[in-house]
N, C-alpha and C positions, 0 to 999 in steps of 0.2 A: 775520697780521692787515694788512689792506691799510693802507698810512699816507699815500696820495695822493690822497684821496678829499675830492672839491670842496665838504663839508658836514661840519657839527661832530654828529659820531657821539654825545657825550656828552649834547650838547643833545636830539637824539633818542629819546635812550633813557632822558633825565629824563622826558619829555612821556607814554612810552611806560608808565610804570613809574607816574607819578605817577594817568593817567587810570585805570590799573588799579586803582589804590588805591581808587576809590568804588565800594563794592561792599558787596554783603549781607554784613556781618561773620561769619553764619552759615552761609555758604554762598560763599565766595571761588571762584572769581570770576564774580558775577552781578552785570550790570545790563542787566535785561528791559527792553526798548522799551515807552514810554508809563508805567514807572513813576517814583515821583519819584527814584531813583537816577539814572535815564536822564537825566531833566532835570537832575538837579544835575552831571551829567558831558556835557551840552550849555552848564550856564554856565560851565564851566571853559573847555571849548573857544573859547567866545565870547570870555573873557578873553584866552586865547593867541590867538587871531586877530587881536584888537583890538591886541594889543601888537607883534603882527608888520606894524602897518600895514593890514590888511585892511578893507576893509567888510565888515560882516556883515548876514544876513538870513536868514531861513527862509520859504521858498515855500510856494506852497499845497498841495502833496505833504508837506511837514512835513520839508524837507532845510534841513540848515544851510549854508548856502554863506559862503564867505569868499573876496574878492574882489582881486583885484591889479589894476588897470587897466592896459593897455597903450599902448604910444605909437600904436598905431593900432586902435583898438577897432574898428573894421568889417572887422577880419582874423578877426574871432570871438575865441571861448575856447579854450585846452587846460586840459581839468580832469583833477585828482587825486585821487582819493578810495577812501572805503569805508565802513565803518560805525564805531560806537561802543557798537552793543547787543552783546549776549550770548545765549548761551544759558542754562539753568540750569548753574552751577558751572562756567562754559565756558571761563574762559583769560584771560588777560592780552594777548593778540597778535593773535588771529583778528579781522580788523578795525581794532582800535585801530591796528596797525602802518603800515595802509595811510594812515588819515586823518593821523597822526602824520608818515608820509611827506610830504605832501601840505605840510603847514605848514614843515616841515623845508625843503623846496627852497624854498617862497617867501623865508624868510629867507635861505636861503643865495644864492638872487638878489639878494635887498639887502645883503647882507653885499659883494656882489663889485661892486657898485655897478650892476648892471645891470638897465635898465627894457627889459622882453621887448617885442617889438611887438605880440606877440596880449597879450589879457587872460589872466591865469591864475586859477583858479577853486579853491578845495579844498573837496570836497562830503564833508559826513558824512553819508550817505543813512539815512532811517529804518526802521529795523525791518527788516534785511536777514536776520536770522534768524527763522524761524517764529514768530509773535506768539501773544499770548491767544486771538487772532482766528481763527487757523488759517491766516495768510497771509503769506509772505513777501516780502522785497523791496519793501516797500509803497513806500516812496520812490522809488525806480527805478522803479515802476510807474508813481507817477506824475508822472514828469518824462518818458516817453516813453510817456503816453498811453494805457497800460496797465492803468488804475486805473479798476473800472467799477462802476456801481452795484450789483451783485451782490455785489461785493467788499465796496464799503462798506456792505452790510447786515449782514456777516458778526457775530457777538456775541462776547464772550470769557464767561465762567461766569457771571458776575455779571449778563450780560446787556446792557451797556454795549455799543454796535455801533461798529464800527470808524469808521463817520462821525462820530461824538461824541467818538472817541479822538483822531481826527488833528485835531479843531478844539480838543481841551485841550492837544496839544502846539504849538501856534500854525499849525496849519495851515489852510486852506480848502476843506473839500470841496463848498462849491458853486460854487467857482471853478476847482477843478483844470486846467480848459484853460489857466490862466495859468503853470500850471507846466511844462507842454513845452516843451520847448527844440528851435530850429531853430538855433541860431549856436554849438553846439560843433563844433569841428574835429575835435577828437583827445580820448579818454578814454584814462587810464592807471592802473590800481590795483596796488600792492604787496599780495602775502599770502604769509602762511606757505605752504609747500605742505602742510602737512597728510598726507604720506606720505613715504615714507623713502629716495627715490631721490636727491636731492639731497645727504642728508647719508652713505649707503652708498657714493655715487661720490666723495666730499670735492669737491660741485662747488659754486661758491659761487652761483650763482641760475639759475631754471628759464625759460626765455620759453614762456609758455603759447600753446599752438596749436589750442586748442578748450577750449570750457566745455559738459559734459552739460548734455541738456536734463533737466529733473524732472516728471511727474507724480504729484500727489496724489489720490489715490481713497478716499471715503467708502464704509463697507460696513457697512448697519444690520442685523443679525437682531432681529426679533421674534417672541418665543416666549409663556411663561406662567410667571409667578412662581406656584412651588407649596412646599411645605413639604417640606424637602428629607429626612426621615425618613418620613413618609406617604404620599407620593406614588408607587405601583410604576414602576419602571423605564422598563415600558411603555406607560405613559400621561403619560409627562412631553413638555414643548417646551422643551428646552433649548437656549437660544440660545446661551450659551459653546459646547455642542457643536459647532455650525455654524461658531462662529467659529476655535474651534481646528481646527479641519480645514481651513480656509480659510489659518489662519497656515502649517500646513505646507504647502498647496498654493502659495502665495506664494514660499517658499523652494525648492519643487522646480521650480517654474516659471525662478527665475531663475540657479538651477544649470543649467539644460538652455539656457537663451537664453544662458550666459555662456561654455559650455562649447564653445564653436566658436572663441573666440579672436580673432576678427578686430576683432570689435567690443565694447567695454565695456558693459557691463549688470549692474546691481545693482537690488535690492527689498529692501523692507526693511517690517514692521509696527512702526510704533512707537510706536503709540497703541492702546490695546484698552483700554476701561472696561466694567464691568459691571454692572447695575442691575436688581436691589438686589445690592449687594455683604456679601454676610453669607454665614457661614459654615452656616445651615442654612436657605437658600431657593435653590429652583431657579434661576437667572437667568431670567429674563423678556426682557432686552434687552440687547444685545451690538453695540458701536460699534466699530470699527477702521479706522484708516489707514494706507495703504499708500502708501508712498514707493520711485517707480521712477524709476532714474537710466540714462541710455545715450547714446551718442554717435550712435546708428541710430534715428530715429524708427521706422522700420517693426520694429523689436524692441517696442518700447513697445506697437504694435499688437497685436503678436502674445499680449504678455504679456495686455493687459487682453482679450483675447477668451478667454485660456485660464480667466482668473479670474474672469470673467464665465459661461462656462458652468459651472467647477467650484465656486463661490461657490453658483450656483442648484442644483446637485446636492445639496450637503451641506446646504443649508435643507430640502429636501424628504427626506433623510434622515433629520435631526432633528424633524421635524414643526414646522418653524416657518416662518416668511415672512423674506423677505430685502426686506425695508422699503426700502432706498437701495441704489443703486451709482452711485455719482455723482464726478464729476472735479472736484475741489476749486479743483485748477490747474494748469496745464498749461505749459511753458516749454521751448520747440524746444531744442535744441544750437545752437550757433552756434560759427562760426571766428572767431578772433582776426584782426583786419587786419593782412594783411600787409608793408604799410607802414610800420607801428608797430611789429610785430615786428623788422623789419631796424634801425631806428632803437633798440629796447632792445638788440637784437646789438652793435648798431654802438658803444653806450655801455657796455656790459659789455666789449667788446675793448679802447675806450680806455683803462680803468683796469684792465686786466691782470686781470679778473674771468675766470674759467673759466665756462660756461653751455651746456644743453643743452635740447632743443624737449619738452615736455612736455603733455598732456593734463590739464586740470582734472576729476575727478571730483566736486567736488564744485560748488553753484552761486554765482554772484557777483552783483554790481550791472551789473560789466561786462558780462555776458550781456543785460541789458535795455537797456543804454546802446547797445551794437548797433544796437540800432533805429532808434536816430537819431544816429547817429555813427561814424567808426571808431574800436575799442577793442581794447585791448590788456591783458596783464596780467603782469607778473614774479614767479616765486616764489621765497621765499628758504627755506632748511632751516629744519626744525624738529627737535628732541629726539626721535628713536623713532618721529617720523610723528604723535605724538600732537598731538590735539585734540580741543575742545570737553570739554575735564575739566580740573581745574587743575593736572594737571601739566604743562601744554602748556607749551613753551618754545620760545624762539630767540634765540640768542645777539646782543648786542648789536655785534658786527661782522657777523654776518650781515645784520641789518636796516639798517644802515647802507651796505653793498656796495650791496645792493639799491638803496635810495634813493638813491644815488650814480648806480646806472646809470639811472635815469628821469631823474634830474637831467639826466642828459649828452643823454638822447634828449629833453626838454623843448624844452633849446638846440638842440639842430638842428633838431627840428622847428617852431620858433620862426622859424629862417630859411627852410627848404624850405616849408613852409604856406604863408608869407610870399610866396613867388617864385612857388610854385604857382597863389596868390591871385589 
């Protein structure tokens, strides 16, 4: 355990644990965006932000922002943050540790009697995880001018639009342009690795080199619902047959594209819905959503061409119609800022922490923030690489070490960005 950390590891850990306990008791640890539990978590954060002396607000994109004014506000903002929402039964650390890190860093600055030159902001981005409206990174999209009317028109199963949901949680979809920022000089995010590299090599932190691009594709097959017992096999128009074949095509194409080894590529069918869903009815309609991730956009394009071609063929073979083949969202891969990566690496070295460069196979708010400012991330080890599950775990000391490295980087950047500015 590192004992020379410039922040309060116990206080940071207590925050992570307390926020994680605001959960659906039937499905720990679940705090879905736009729900009553999510808003309860936001209220808890506002209280903690206020106790730390931060002024708080919710911007028009629904992001919760705590602000520590700098000596020279004209220099701009150094922002630290992540998200407080979870996937279903998602875990206690994904996103939460990053928000708690930002809060602890401003408290540590105050405890040391330091008022930075730059204003420091702690950001809890709205709905980083895929929401019930079919979109992820809602808040960081809004802050970077990447949330458009088509996205706002998306609906959840009950029919509420994202536009209305955004208004319901304190945002203002009619004034989204006010959320877009041009004053942030650096954005830093701590996250659990969601992989096994750091744990397997007994390393303290990972300096993220790049973040994958993510494309989500919706495919809908329309057939005819019929009686499962009386409709001859040769006369069926079974939408699920075409969908099942497409699922196999997704797996096969992804394996082929990943086999080269030089670039990262994965693809998953994570949503598969059948209508009507009954044991004695031939499926008349089937919807699937494909999640494809890569560090190389050309691989995504090749993948889309393959699935476009093969899903069309599967529809013909099953005597159904491919009614939809559409991109729901498309975020390109991004490289983390070299200067910020250097600051994080030097911060780790100052504290005697071991580090390694790592790419991120998961998407993060930092990827969108890179559209408006230099952005970088630091990973901390998590047990067996497990994430998006109740078993997700990161040790107290691991989170504190990563947070301390960011603390060191913030202090260094406060000086260097001021000189350069």
